[in-house]
C-alpha positions in Angstrom: -41.0 6.1 -105.7 -44.5 6.0 -106.7 -45.3 2.2 -107.1 -47.8 0.7 -109.8 -49.7 -2.1 -107.9 -51.4 -3.3 -111.1 -52.9 -7.2 -111.5 -51.9 -7.0 -115.1 -48.4 -6.9 -114.0 -46.4 -10.0 -112.7 -42.8 -9.4 -112.0 -40.3 -12.6 -112.0 -37.2 -12.7 -109.8 -34.1 -12.5 -112.0 -31.9 -15.5 -111.0 -29.6 -16.4 -113.5 -30.3 -19.7 -115.3 -27.8 -22.3 -116.4 -26.1 -21.8 -119.6 -28.3 -23.1 -122.6 -31.6 -22.3 -120.7 -34.1 -20.7 -122.7 -35.2 -17.0 -121.8 -37.1 -16.3 -118.6 -39.9 -13.7 -118.2 -38.9 -10.3 -116.4 -41.9 -8.7 -116.8 -45.6 -9.9 -118.1 -48.1 -7.3 -118.9 -51.7 -7.9 -120.1 -53.3 -6.2 -122.9 -50.3 -3.8 -123.4 -47.8 -2.9 -126.1 -44.1 -2.1 -125.0 -42.6 0.1 -127.8 -39.4 1.1 -126.1 -37.0 -0.7 -123.7 -33.7 -0.2 -122.0 -31.5 -1.4 -119.0 -28.9 0.2 -116.6 -27.6 -2.0 -113.9 -30.2 -3.3 -111.9 -32.8 -1.2 -113.3 -35.1 -2.0 -116.3 -37.2 0.5 -118.0 -40.2 0.3 -120.7 -42.3 2.5 -122.6 -45.9 1.4 -122.8 -47.6 2.8 -125.7 -51.3 4.4 -124.8 -53.4 2.0 -122.9 -56.3 3.8 -121.4 -55.4 7.6 -121.6 -51.7 7.8 -121.5 -48.5 6.9 -122.7 -46.4 5.7 -119.8 -42.7 4.7 -119.1 -42.2 2.2 -116.2 -39.0 1.7 -114.2 -38.3 -1.5 -112.3 -35.4 -2.4 -109.9 -34.6 -6.1 -110.2 -33.3 -5.9 -106.5 -36.5 -5.6 -105.3 -40.3 -5.7 -106.4 -40.8 -1.9 -106.7 -42.0 -0.2 -109.8 -42.2 3.6 -110.9 -44.3 5.2 -113.5 -43.3 8.5 -115.3 -43.9 11.1 -116.2 -46.4 12.3 -113.3 -50.0 12.1 -114.9 -51.2 14.4 -112.3 -49.5 17.2 -114.5 -50.1 18.1 -118.0 -47.4 16.4 -120.2 -46.5 15.7 -124.0 -46.1 11.9 -123.5 -49.4 11.3 -122.2 -51.2 12.0 -125.5 -48.4 11.7 -127.8 -49.9 9.5 -130.9 -47.0 6.7 -131.3 -47.5 5.3 -134.5 -47.5 1.5 -134.9 -44.9 -0.3 -132.7 -42.7 2.5 -132.4 -40.0 1.9 -131.7 -39.6 4.8 -129.2 -35.8 5.4 -128.3 -35.2 4.8 -124.4 -32.7 5.2 -122.3 -32.1 4.9 -118.4 -29.0 6.0 -115.9 -28.0 4.7 -112.8 -29.9 7.0 -110.9 -33.2 5.5 -112.4 -33.5 8.6 -114.8 -35.0 8.2 -118.0 -34.7 9.8 -121.5 -36.7 9.1 -124.4 -37.8 10.5 -127.9 -41.3 11.2 -129.3 -41.2 11.4 -133.0 -43.6 13.4 -135.3 -43.7 13.1 -139.2 -46.2 16.1 -140.1 -46.2 19.0 -140.6 -42.7 19.0 -139.7 -40.5 16.3 -139.1 -39.3 16.6 -135.2 -38.4 14.6 -132.2 -39.1 15.5 -128.8 -36.4 14.9 -126.2 -38.3 14.0 -123.0 -36.6 12.9 -119.7 -38.2 12.2 -116.1 -36.8 10.0 -113.0 -38.2 7.6 -110.9 -37.6 9.4 -107.8 -40.5 11.5 -106.7 -38.8 14.8 -107.1 -37.7 13.9 -110.8 -41.3 12.4 -111.8 -42.6 15.5 -113.8 -41.8 15.5 -117.5 -38.9 17.6 -118.6 -38.9 19.0 -122.2 -35.4 19.3 -122.9 -35.4 19.9 -126.4 -37.5 19.8 -129.7 -35.4 18.6 -132.8 -37.4 19.7 -136.2 -36.4 19.6 -139.7 -38.2 20.3 -143.1 -39.0 17.5 -145.5 -36.1 19.1 -147.8 -33.7 18.2 -144.6 -32.8 21.7 -143.2 -32.9 21.8 -139.4 -31.9 19.8 -136.6 -31.8 15.9 -136.7 -31.5 13.4 -133.8 -28.6 11.1 -134.2 -29.7 8.9 -131.3 -29.8 8.5 -127.3 -27.9 6.4 -125.0 -27.5 5.9 -121.5 -25.0 3.8 -119.2 -24.0 4.5 -115.5 -24.3 8.1 -114.7 -24.6 9.2 -118.3 -27.6 9.9 -120.5 -26.3 11.8 -123.7 -27.6 12.3 -127.3 -26.5 13.4 -130.5 -27.5 16.2 -133.1 -26.6 17.0 -136.8 -28.0 20.6 -138.0 -28.5 20.6 -141.8 -28.8 23.6 -143.9 -28.8 24.9 -147.6 -25.6 25.3 -149.1 -27.4 28.3 -151.2 -30.8 29.2 -149.5 -31.2 32.1 -151.7 -30.2 30.5 -154.8 -32.6 27.9 -154.1 -35.5 29.9 -153.7 -34.7 32.0 -156.9 -34.4 28.8 -158.9 -30.8 29.2 -159.7 -29.2 26.7 -157.5 -30.0 22.9 -156.9 -31.1 23.1 -153.3 -28.4 21.0 -152.2 -27.9 20.7 -148.2 -24.8 20.7 -146.1 -23.6 20.0 -142.7 -24.1 23.2 -140.6 -23.0 22.1 -137.1 -23.9 19.6 -134.2 -22.8 18.0 -131.2 -23.2 15.4 -128.7 -24.7 16.5 -125.2 -25.1 14.8 -121.7 -27.7 15.5 -119.7 -26.8 17.3 -116.3 -28.9 18.6 -113.7 -31.9 18.0 -116.7 -30.1 20.6 -118.8 -28.5 19.6 -122.0 -24.5 20.2 -121.7 -22.6 20.4 -125.2 -19.5 17.9 -124.6 -18.4 17.4 -128.7 -19.2 19.9 -130.6 -18.8 18.3 -134.3 -22.2 16.7 -135.8 -23.0 12.9 -135.0 -25.3 10.5 -136.3 -24.9 7.8 -133.7 -23.4 7.2 -130.5 -22.9 4.7 -127.5 -22.3 5.4 -123.9 -20.3 3.3 -121.4 -20.4 4.8 -117.8 -18.1 8.1 -118.3 -17.2 7.2 -121.8 -19.0 8.1 -125.3 -18.2 6.6 -128.5 -19.4 8.6 -131.4 -19.9 8.5 -135.0 -19.6 11.7 -136.7 -21.9 12.8 -139.8 -19.9 12.2 -143.1 -22.2 14.0 -145.4 -26.3 14.5 -146.6 -28.2 12.7 -148.6 -30.0 14.1 -151.8 -32.9 14.0 -149.4 -31.1 16.1 -146.9 -30.7 13.0 -144.3 -27.3 13.1 -142.5 -25.5 10.0 -143.1 -22.3 8.1 -141.8 -19.3 7.3 -143.8 -16.2 5.4 -144.3 -13.9 8.1 -144.3 -14.4 9.9 -140.9 -12.9 7.9 -137.8 -15.1 7.0 -134.8 -14.3 8.8 -131.9 -14.2 8.3 -128.2 -14.5 10.8 -125.9 -14.7 11.5 -122.1 -18.5 12.0 -121.3 -17.8 14.7 -118.7 -15.2 16.8 -120.4 -15.5 15.8 -124.0 -11.6 15.1 -124.2 -10.6 12.7 -126.7 -9.6 9.1 -125.6 -9.1 7.3 -129.0 -10.3 7.3 -132.5 -10.1 4.7 -135.3 -11.1 4.3 -139.1 -13.9 1.5 -139.8 -13.6 -0.6 -142.7 -16.8 0.4 -144.0 -19.8 2.5 -143.2 -20.8 2.0 -139.7 -24.8 1.4 -139.2 -25.0 0.7 -135.6 -22.5 1.1 -132.6 -22.2 0.0 -129.0 -20.0 0.1 -126.2 -19.0 -1.4 -123.0 -15.8 -0.9 -120.5 -13.2 -2.8 -122.6 -14.8 -3.3 -126.3 -16.4 -1.0 -128.9 -18.4 -2.7 -131.4 -19.8 -1.9 -135.1 -22.0 -3.3 -137.8 -20.0 -2.2 -140.7 -21.3 -2.2 -144.6 -18.8 -2.5 -146.8 -18.6 -2.9 -150.5 -18.2 -6.7 -150.4 -20.6 -7.4 -147.5 -21.6 -6.8 -144.1 -19.4 -7.3 -141.0 -19.4 -6.7 -137.1 -16.0 -5.6 -135.9 -15.1 -5.0 -132.3 -12.2 -2.3 -130.9 -10.2 -1.5 -128.0 -12.3 1.9 -127.0 -8.8 3.1 -125.0 -6.4 2.9 -128.0 -8.7 2.5 -131.0 -6.8 -0.6 -131.8 -8.8 -3.5 -133.8 -9.3 -6.8 -131.8 -11.4 -9.0 -134.0 -14.3 -8.9 -137.1 -16.5 -11.3 -138.3 -18.7 -11.6 -141.6 -22.5 -11.4 -140.9 -25.3 -11.6 -143.2 -27.1 -8.8 -145.1 -30.1 -8.9 -143.4 -28.5 -8.2 -140.0 -30.4 -5.6 -138.3 -28.6 -2.0 -137.6 -29.0 -2.8 -134.1 -26.1 -3.7 -131.9 -25.3 -4.4 -127.9 -22.2 -5.6 -126.4 -20.5 -6.6 -122.9 -16.6 -7.4 -122.6 -17.2 -11.0 -123.6 -19.9 -10.7 -126.1 -21.3 -8.8 -129.0 -25.1 -9.3 -129.6 -26.7 -8.6 -132.8 -30.0 -10.0 -134.5 -31.2 -11.1 -138.0 -35.0 -10.5 -137.6 -36.2 -12.5 -134.9 -33.3 -14.5 -134.4 -31.0 -13.3 -131.8 -26.9 -14.1 -132.0 -23.9 -13.8 -130.0 -20.5 -13.5 -130.9 -17.5 -14.7 -128.4 -15.3 -11.6 -128.3 -12.4 -14.0 -127.7 -13.0 -16.9 -130.4 -15.2 -15.2 -132.7 -17.4 -17.8 -132.8 -21.1 -16.9 -133.8 -24.1 -18.7 -132.5 -28.0 -18.1 -132.6 -28.9 -18.0 -128.4 -32.6 -17.1 -129.0 -35.4 -16.4 -131.2 -37.8 -13.9 -130.2 -41.7 -14.3 -130.3 -41.8 -11.0 -132.3 -39.3 -8.5 -133.5 -37.1 -7.8 -130.2 -37.6 -4.1 -128.8 -34.6 -2.4 -127.2 -32.3 -5.5 -127.3 -29.7 -4.8 -124.4 -26.8 -6.7 -122.8 -25.9 -5.5 -119.2 -23.0 -7.8 -117.9 -24.2 -11.2 -118.5 -27.7 -9.9 -118.5 -29.3 -10.0 -122.1 -32.7 -8.6 -121.9 -35.4 -7.2 -124.8 -39.4 -6.7 -125.0 -41.6 -8.3 -127.1 -45.3 -8.1 -128.1 -47.4 -11.1 -128.5 -50.2 -12.2 -131.0 -52.6 -12.4 -127.9 -52.1 -8.7 -127.5 -49.9 -9.2 -124.3 -46.2 -8.2 -123.6 -43.3 -9.1 -122.0 -39.6 -8.6 -121.0 -37.3 -11.3 -121.3 -33.9 -12.0 -120.2 -31.4 -14.8 -121.0 -28.2 -14.8 -118.9 -25.0 -15.5 -120.9 -22.2 -17.7 -119.9 -18.4 -17.7 -121.2 -18.6 -21.5 -121.5 
């Protein structure tokens, strides 16, 4: 594993603090900006926006002080010179073998997402350009529905949009309305995408060998694929695509998260926003709680807690009691809020120009 020995990086041991303790720094970066973050088991990964000549993804094992940087900058790669706009975010996922998956977004001349992969092991550090998903300003083409990583699973979702009547649109005799053409959910195997679910999807969440999928319900007037309250959320085996369960949410799902025994959603309903949690093996409802309309469409879950945020305020829901409490307030908008076991982690960028990865260890008390 190639190790970065930069004086600008200090790594702090991940000892679990007592309940109620403040978040601790796992990583501190001087003069850097983190625009993507993910974790899986003992690994944490973060995407650093171009500092010097290259954008880079850093992979760190909390079991030792070693750190790898990908993709290999010795070879020409797309990631290095990509112009990441603002603070991103750059979607990032990592599996149990320290293989990472991220996307690079471009808005002009076409809107497209480059799906890129690389691993921490020397044999995997070269950039893999897995797929380019492009669509026109009208919506026709391929749309990325998100990426997810857990256990040995790296997966992503796609929706293909096309004209209902392209000839009529070009002739001026039709409205140029769009339709869902196809799509699916793909799992990365041997650095190749494998179709495991052959229906268009706008969101997904993985937990080891299980994937929860939000199907594409419709296309907006602008050609954007969206979820709806009419189609059931589906849980499938990540290797075979076999359906495990399905259930119908009470509102439109805008975020989804999955652990071994809990599937959580943020649902927008006509009378407000709620977070609901379900049994992924059966699809049966376990509980729900109303939350603020300003709740961000971002969610992470364990078998004990659902974690969400309102602005910089990070909040938890106890799955057993339904109790909601504020557990932390980030110094800036959190990047990649993620819960693995009891370790809640995220990245944040400071006004000083520095950045850090923070962790808070949750207690069931």
